[in-house]
VOKELO-493696 format. One record per residue (C-alpha): residue number from 1; x, y, z. Coordinates in steps of 0.2 Angstrom, whole numbers, plus 5000, padded with zeros to 4 digits. Layout:
BALO|num|X|Y|Z
BALO|NUM|X|Y|Z
...
***
This chain:
BALO|num|X|Y|Z
BALO|1|5142|4806|5102
BALO|2|5159|4814|5100
BALO|3|5155|4817|5081
BALO|4|5139|4825|5086
BALO|5|5147|4837|5098
BALO|6|5160|4842|5085
BALO|7|5147|4844|5072
BALO|8|5136|4855|5084
BALO|9|5152|4866|5088
BALO|10|5156|4868|5070
BALO|11|5139|4874|5066
BALO|12|5139|4886|5080
BALO|13|5156|4893|5075
BALO|14|5151|4895|5057
BALO|15|5133|4902|5061
BALO|16|5138|4914|5075
BALO|17|5138|4929|5063
BALO|18|5119|4931|5063
BALO|19|5115|4940|5079
BALO|20|5098|4947|5085
BALO|21|5103|4965|5081
BALO|22|5109|4960|5063
BALO|23|5092|4951|5060
BALO|24|5083|4966|5064
BALO|25|5094|4977|5053
BALO|26|5090|4964|5039
BALO|27|5072|4966|5043
BALO|28|5072|4985|5042
BALO|29|5083|4985|5026
BALO|30|5072|4972|5018
BALO|31|5056|4983|5022
BALO|32|5064|4998|5015
BALO|33|5069|4989|4999
BALO|34|5053|4981|4995
BALO|35|5043|4997|4999
BALO|36|5052|5005|4983
BALO|37|5041|4995|4972
BALO|38|5025|5000|4980
BALO|39|5027|5019|4983
BALO|40|5021|5023|4965
BALO|41|5003|5017|4968
BALO|42|4996|5032|4977
BALO|43|5008|5044|4967
BALO|44|5002|5040|4949
BALO|45|4990|5055|4948
BALO|46|5003|5067|4954
BALO|47|5016|5060|4942
BALO|48|5004|5060|4927
BALO|49|4999|5078|4930
BALO|50|5017|5084|4931
BALO|51|5023|5075|4915
BALO|52|5006|5077|4906
BALO|53|5004|5058|4904
BALO|54|4987|5049|4900
BALO|55|4980|5037|4913
BALO|56|4984|5022|4901
BALO|57|5002|5028|4900
BALO|58|5005|5031|4918
BALO|59|5000|5014|4922
BALO|60|5016|5008|4914
BALO|61|5025|5014|4930
BALO|62|5017|4999|4940
BALO|63|5019|4987|4925
BALO|64|5037|4991|4922
BALO|65|5042|4990|4941
BALO|66|5033|4973|4942
BALO|67|5041|4966|4926
BALO|68|5058|4971|4931
BALO|69|5056|4964|4949
BALO|70|5052|4947|4941
BALO|71|5067|4948|4930
BALO|72|5078|4953|4945
BALO|73|5072|4937|4954
BALO|74|5078|4926|4940
BALO|75|5094|4936|4935
BALO|76|5100|4944|4951
BALO|77|5095|4934|4967
BALO|78|5104|4918|4962
BALO|79|5120|4928|4962
BALO|80|5120|4926|4980
BALO|81|5126|4908|4978
BALO|82|5140|4914|4966
BALO|83|5148|4929|4973
BALO|84|5151|4936|4990
BALO|85|5134|4941|4997
BALO|86|5141|4955|5008
BALO|87|5148|4964|4992
BALO|88|5133|4960|4982
BALO|89|5121|4968|4995
BALO|90|5132|4984|4997
BALO|91|5134|4986|4978
BALO|92|5115|4983|4975
BALO|93|5110|4995|4989
BALO|94|5121|5009|4982
BALO|95|5114|5006|4964
BALO|96|5097|5006|4971
BALO|97|5100|5023|4980
BALO|98|5106|5030|4964
BALO|99|5091|5024|4954
BALO|100|5080|5032|4967
BALO|101|5089|5049|4966
BALO|102|5086|5048|4947
BALO|103|5068|5045|4949
BALO|104|5066|5059|4961
BALO|105|5075|5072|4950
BALO|106|5069|5065|4933
BALO|107|5066|5079|4920
BALO|108|5056|5069|4908
BALO|109|5045|5054|4907
BALO|110|5058|5043|4898
BALO|111|5071|5046|4912
BALO|112|5057|5042|4925
BALO|113|5052|5026|4916
BALO|114|5071|5020|4914
BALO|115|5075|5024|4932
BALO|116|5059|5016|4939
BALO|117|5064|5000|4929
BALO|118|5081|5000|4938
BALO|119|5072|5003|4955
BALO|120|5061|4987|4952
BALO|121|5076|4977|4946
BALO|122|5086|4981|4961
BALO|123|5072|4979|4974
BALO|124|5075|4961|4974
BALO|125|5089|4964|4986
BALO|126|5075|4961|4998
BALO|127|5076|4942|4994
BALO|128|5095|4942|4995
BALO|129|5093|4948|5013
BALO|130|5081|4933|5016
BALO|131|5093|4920|5008
BALO|132|5108|4928|5017
BALO|133|5099|4928|5034
BALO|134|5095|4909|5031
BALO|135|5113|4906|5027
BALO|136|5120|4915|5043
BALO|137|5107|4906|5054
BALO|138|5110|4890|5064
BALO|139|5098|4876|5058
BALO|140|5088|4877|5075
BALO|141|5085|4896|5072
BALO|142|5083|4898|5054
BALO|143|5064|4898|5053
BALO|144|5063|4911|5067
BALO|145|5076|4922|5059
BALO|146|5068|4921|5042
BALO|147|5052|4925|5050
BALO|148|5059|4941|5058
BALO|149|5066|4947|5041
BALO|150|5050|4943|5033
BALO|151|5041|4953|5046
BALO|152|5051|4968|5040
BALO|153|5046|4965|5022
BALO|154|5027|4964|5027
BALO|155|5028|4980|5036
BALO|156|5037|4988|5021
BALO|157|5024|4983|5009
BALO|158|5009|4988|5020
BALO|159|5016|5005|5025
BALO|160|5023|5010|5008
BALO|161|5007|5016|5001
BALO|162|5002|5026|5017
BALO|163|5019|5034|5019
BALO|164|5020|5039|5000
BALO|165|5002|5046|5001
BALO|166|5006|5057|5016
BALO|167|5023|5063|5009
BALO|168|5015|5067|4992
BALO|169|5002|5078|5001
BALO|170|5015|5087|5011
BALO|171|5031|5089|5000
BALO|172|5026|5081|4983
BALO|173|5029|5065|4975
BALO|174|5048|5067|4972
BALO|175|5051|5068|4990
BALO|176|5046|5050|4992
BALO|177|5060|5044|4981
BALO|178|5073|5056|4988
BALO|179|5068|5051|5006
BALO|180|5070|5033|5002
BALO|181|5087|5036|4993
BALO|182|5093|5044|5009
BALO|183|5087|5030|5020
BALO|184|5095|5017|5008
BALO|185|5112|5026|5009
BALO|186|5111|5026|5028
BALO|187|5107|5008|5027
BALO|188|5123|5005|5016
BALO|189|5133|5013|5030
BALO|190|5126|5003|5044
BALO|191|5127|4987|5034
BALO|192|5145|4991|5030
BALO|193|5149|4990|5048
BALO|194|5138|4976|5053
BALO|195|5139|4963|5039
BALO|196|5151|4949|5043
BALO|197|5168|4949|5035
BALO|198|5170|4930|5034
BALO|199|5178|4922|5019
BALO|200|5167|4917|5004
BALO|201|5169|4900|4995
BALO|202|5169|4903|4977
BALO|203|5156|4893|4967
BALO|204|5163|4883|4952
BALO|205|5147|4887|4942
BALO|206|5147|4900|4929
BALO|207|5133|4913|4928
BALO|208|5123|4904|4914
BALO|209|5126|4888|4923
BALO|210|5119|4896|4939
BALO|211|5104|4901|4930
BALO|212|5101|4884|4923
BALO|213|5103|4876|4940
BALO|214|5090|4888|4947
BALO|215|5077|4882|4935
BALO|216|5083|4864|4937
BALO|217|5078|4865|4955
BALO|218|5060|4864|4950
BALO|219|5063|4846|4943
BALO|220|5074|4840|4957
BALO|221|5065|4846|4973
BALO|222|5047|4841|4976
BALO|223|5046|4852|4991
BALO|224|5050|4867|4980
BALO|225|5036|4863|4968
BALO|226|5023|4861|4981
BALO|227|5028|4875|4991
BALO|228|5030|4886|4976
BALO|229|5012|4881|4970
BALO|230|5006|4886|4988
BALO|231|5015|4903|4987
BALO|232|5007|4906|4970
BALO|233|4990|4903|4976
BALO|234|4991|4912|4993
BALO|235|4999|4928|4985
BALO|236|4985|4927|4972
BALO|237|4973|4928|4986
BALO|238|4983|4942|4994
BALO|239|4983|4952|4978
BALO|240|4965|4949|4974
BALO|241|4960|4957|4991
BALO|242|4973|4972|4991
BALO|243|4970|4976|4972
BALO|244|4951|4977|4973
BALO|245|4949|4984|4990
BALO|246|4950|5002|4985
BALO|247|4936|5000|4973
BALO|248|4921|4997|4985
BALO|249|4929|5008|4998
BALO|250|4931|5023|4987
BALO|251|4914|5022|4979
BALO|252|4897|5027|4986
BALO|253|4890|5024|4999
BALO|254|4906|5021|5008
BALO|255|4916|5035|4999
BALO|256|4932|5034|5010
BALO|257|4947|5045|5006
BALO|258|4963|5037|5000
BALO|259|4971|5041|5016
BALO|260|4958|5032|5025
BALO|261|4959|5017|5013
BALO|262|4977|5016|5016
BALO|263|4975|5015|5035
BALO|264|4967|4997|5032
BALO|265|4985|4992|5029
BALO|266|4989|4994|5047
BALO|267|4976|4980|5051
BALO|268|4987|4969|5040
BALO|269|5002|4971|5052
BALO|270|4995|4956|5061
BALO|271|5003|4946|5047
BALO|272|5020|4952|5052
BALO|273|5017|4945|5069
BALO|274|5012|4929|5061
BALO|275|5028|4928|5051
BALO|276|5039|4928|5066
BALO|277|5028|4915|5075
BALO|278|5027|4904|5060
BALO|279|5046|4903|5059
BALO|280|5048|4897|5077
BALO|281|5035|4884|5074
BALO|282|5044|4877|5059
BALO|283|5060|4877|5068
BALO|284|5051|4865|5081
BALO|285|5045|4853|5067
BALO|286|5027|4860|5066
BALO|287|5028|4867|5048
BALO|288|5015|4855|5041
BALO|289|5003|4859|5055
BALO|290|5006|4877|5054
BALO|291|5002|4876|5035
BALO|292|4986|4867|5038
BALO|293|4979|4879|5051
BALO|294|4984|4894|5041
BALO|295|4976|4888|5025
BALO|296|4960|4885|5034
BALO|297|4961|4903|5042
BALO|298|4964|4909|5024
BALO|299|4948|4901|5018
BALO|300|4938|4907|5032
BALO|301|4944|4925|5031
BALO|302|4934|4928|5015
BALO|303|4918|4926|5026
BALO|304|4919|4943|5036
BALO|305|4928|4951|5021
BALO|306|4912|4948|5010
BALO|307|4902|4957|5023
BALO|308|4911|4974|5020
BALO|309|4895|4983|5016
BALO|310|4887|4977|5032
BALO|311|4901|4985|5043
BALO|312|4919|4990|5040
BALO|313|4923|4981|5056
BALO|314|4920|4964|5046
BALO|315|4933|4970|5033
BALO|316|4945|4974|5047
BALO|317|4943|4956|5054
BALO|318|4945|4948|5036
BALO|319|4961|4958|5032
BALO|320|4969|4953|5049
BALO|321|4965|4935|5046
BALO|322|4970|4934|5028
BALO|323|4987|4943|5031
BALO|324|4990|4932|5046
BALO|325|4987|4916|5036
BALO|326|4997|4922|5020
BALO|327|5012|4927|5030
BALO|328|5012|4911|5041
BALO|329|5012|4900|5026
BALO|330|5025|4911|5017
BALO|331|5037|4909|5031
BALO|332|5034|4891|5033
BALO|333|5037|4888|5015
BALO|334|5054|4897|5015
BALO|335|5059|4888|5031
BALO|336|5055|4871|5023
BALO|337|5064|4873|5007
BALO|338|5079|4881|5014
BALO|339|5082|4864|5024
BALO|340|5084|4854|5008
BALO|341|5099|4863|4999
BALO|342|5108|4874|5011
BALO|343|5121|4878|4998
BALO|344|5108|4885|4986
BALO|345|5098|4896|4997
BALO|346|5099|4911|4985
BALO|347|5094|4900|4970
BALO|348|5080|4892|4981
BALO|349|5074|4910|4985
BALO|350|5073|4915|4967
BALO|351|5064|4899|4961
BALO|352|5052|4901|4975
BALO|353|5048|4920|4973
BALO|354|5045|4918|4955
BALO|355|5029|4908|4960
BALO|356|5025|4923|4972
BALO|357|5027|4935|4958
BALO|358|5016|4926|4946
BALO|359|5002|4924|4959
BALO|360|5003|4942|4963
BALO|361|5002|4948|4945
BALO|362|4987|4936|4941
BALO|363|4978|4940|4956
BALO|364|4979|4959|4952
BALO|365|4973|4956|4934
BALO|366|4958|4945|4938
BALO|367|4952|4955|4954
BALO|368|4948|4971|4945
BALO|369|4940|4961|4930
BALO|370|4929|4951|4942
BALO|371|4924|4967|4952
BALO|372|4918|4975|4935
BALO|373|4908|4959|4931
BALO|374|4900|4955|4948
BALO|375|4905|4967|4961
BALO|376|4913|4964|4978
BALO|377|4904|4948|4981
BALO|378|4912|4941|4965
BALO|379|4929|4946|4971
BALO|380|4927|4937|4988
BALO|381|4921|4921|4979
BALO|382|4936|4922|4968
BALO|383|4947|4924|4983
BALO|384|4939|4910|4992
BALO|385|4940|4899|4977
BALO|386|4959|4902|4976
BALO|387|4961|4899|4995
BALO|388|4951|4883|4994
BALO|389|4962|4877|4980
BALO|390|4978|4880|4990
BALO|391|4971|4870|5005
BALO|392|4966|4856|4993
BALO|393|4984|4856|4986
BALO|394|4991|4854|5003
BALO|395|4979|4840|5007
BALO|396|4982|4830|4991
BALO|397|5001|4832|4994
BALO|398|5000|4825|5012
BALO|399|4989|4811|5007
BALO|400|5001|4806|4993
BALO|401|5016|4807|5005
BALO|402|5007|4795|5017
BALO|403|5002|4783|5003
BALO|404|5020|4782|4996
BALO|405|5026|4780|5014
BALO|406|5013|4766|5017
BALO|407|5018|4757|5001
BALO|408|5036|4757|5006
BALO|409|5032|4750|5023
***
């Protein structure tokens, strides 16, 4: 009993740095950072016009950003287990602001592409925030805190396109990046005052050893493999919807404006609420139940989504259900993997988010191709198929665990 009390007191003293206010600051900064890789999507026409770029060439802005983001997940996020996270965050935020300023003042397409690559690479600071939040949180609150930070990420993703589109209409595309740079510098000032000054225990691993250990986690941790696979599938479904949705909405007979299409992102804010709630449920030992319910909702969400041409209200319902389910599973995944290796939270984040990146990229590629072949109904069938696969992966894993447990008994 004495040992338990001492252990609880030790945990409380070492985790007291994560306050409610700091968690919300992390959420806001994460949202601002992740938004940087989504701003370009509604700005492509304006950028192409100014630099006299073809449609095929301007698409490189998105491609370069996503590729560099994936590289950042592998090369930068694990550094949180090697160097002082406080210094890492502040340095990366300053560098990110500098890259955004270069994008906003670029005089040529070559400068633009180089700077946008740095923006994508440094946007992974979002995942460093998630890992740092998990590190600073007590075990009993980790899922809730991670859910709160993830809520900021969801809001950043969903609002980035709308904000960029509005600012582009008012002040031009450059204003978007200069405005983001200003907010990032303000964030540096706030974080400099609020991030804990606690001592950092230097890892004995070198950088290359750190990267090797990040990849080795896949072999060592079953929960990472399963949860990573679920992440790949749910974000593939997420990307299938959000990549293809503009095609039927902008085409006759619906013919919505880009501003109106962007407004559907507000319906997805329900996902942010789900993220926080799912974290609390995981803290109370209901991670598997939350996963099951959320995956079932994900499968069912494609039914109203497929009825888009009957009424746009069906699409609204489908978007709410899909975003709610995806974010609930995402936060639950993170909460469960962080429990197994507290000392490797940055590497776990990197390993897990690589699956997310793969799923998002594959979903984007296939959704537009399937739409070209078989229209919106085909897109919905593809999304439903991916969602059912995710549910089957969870069911098979649970049955396997029970079989192994029964054999041991």
